[in-house]
C-alpha positions in Angstrom: -19.6 -45.1 43.6 -19.6 -46.2 40.0 -20.2 -49.8 39.2 -20.4 -51.6 35.7 -23.6 -53.5 35.8 -22.7 -55.3 32.4 -21.9 -58.4 33.9 -25.1 -58.4 36.1 -27.0 -57.8 33.1 -25.6 -60.5 31.2 -26.3 -62.9 34.1 -30.0 -61.9 34.2 -30.2 -62.2 30.5 -28.9 -65.7 30.5 -31.4 -66.6 33.3 -34.6 -65.0 31.4 -33.6 -64.5 28.0 -35.0 -61.7 26.0 -37.9 -60.9 28.4 -37.5 -57.5 29.8 -40.4 -57.8 32.2 -38.9 -60.8 33.7 -35.6 -59.5 33.7 -36.6 -56.2 35.7 -38.6 -58.4 38.3 -35.5 -60.7 38.7 -33.3 -57.7 39.2 -35.8 -55.8 41.7 -36.0 -59.3 43.6 -32.1 -59.4 43.7 -32.2 -55.8 44.8 -34.7 -56.3 47.5 -32.9 -59.6 49.0 -29.5 -57.7 49.0 -31.1 -54.8 50.8 -32.8 -57.1 53.4 -29.6 -58.9 54.1 -27.5 -55.5 54.6 -30.5 -54.7 56.9 -30.1 -58.0 58.7 -26.4 -57.3 59.2 -27.0 -53.7 60.3 -29.6 -55.0 63.0 -27.6 -58.0 64.2 -26.8 -58.2 67.9 -24.4 -61.0 67.9 -21.4 -62.1 65.7 -23.0 -65.1 64.5 -26.0 -63.2 62.8 -23.6 -60.8 61.4 -21.4 -63.4 59.9 -24.7 -65.4 58.9 -26.3 -62.4 57.0 -22.9 -61.4 55.4 -22.4 -65.2 54.2 -25.9 -65.3 52.7 -25.1 -61.8 50.9 -21.9 -63.2 49.5 -24.0 -66.4 48.3 -26.5 -64.2 46.7 -23.9 -61.8 45.2 -21.8 -64.9 43.9 -25.2 -66.3 42.1 -25.0 -63.2 40.0 -21.4 -62.7 39.8 -21.3 -59.1 41.5 -17.6 -59.3 42.4 -17.8 -56.0 44.3 -20.4 -57.5 46.7 -18.7 -60.7 47.0 -15.6 -58.9 48.2 -17.5 -56.6 50.7 -19.4 -59.6 52.3 -16.1 -61.4 52.6 -14.5 -58.2 54.1 -17.6 -58.1 56.6 -17.2 -61.8 57.4 -13.3 -61.5 58.2 -13.8 -58.1 60.0 -15.4 -56.7 63.0 -19.1 -57.4 63.4 -21.2 -54.4 63.0 -18.7 -52.5 61.0 -20.5 -49.3 59.7 -17.8 -48.5 57.0 -18.5 -51.9 55.3 -22.2 -51.4 55.6 -21.8 -48.2 54.0 -19.9 -49.7 51.1 -22.3 -52.6 50.8 -25.2 -50.2 50.6 -23.4 -48.1 48.0 -22.8 -51.0 45.8 -26.4 -52.2 46.0 -27.6 -48.7 45.3 -25.4 -48.3 42.1 -27.0 -51.7 41.0 -30.5 -50.3 41.3 
């Protein structure tokens, strides 16, 4: 999956300025958080846990303007809990951002 990380790079740059080390650390933290939330969704055993993790993922993505991830989190919230197709797509976007 191809993803234009330009908007994310601009958000990070606006947050940390011209410090590449801090920008890399923030990006790594964002990716780790997104992966953790995706894993929580994968391991959820009830609809409420699935929805809560998807909602948190949506909020994280919105903080950095990651529209495809926002849309996928919304699809997860609106769809069937545990949907493996949406999880694959979420993980593909996260991988593309890394």
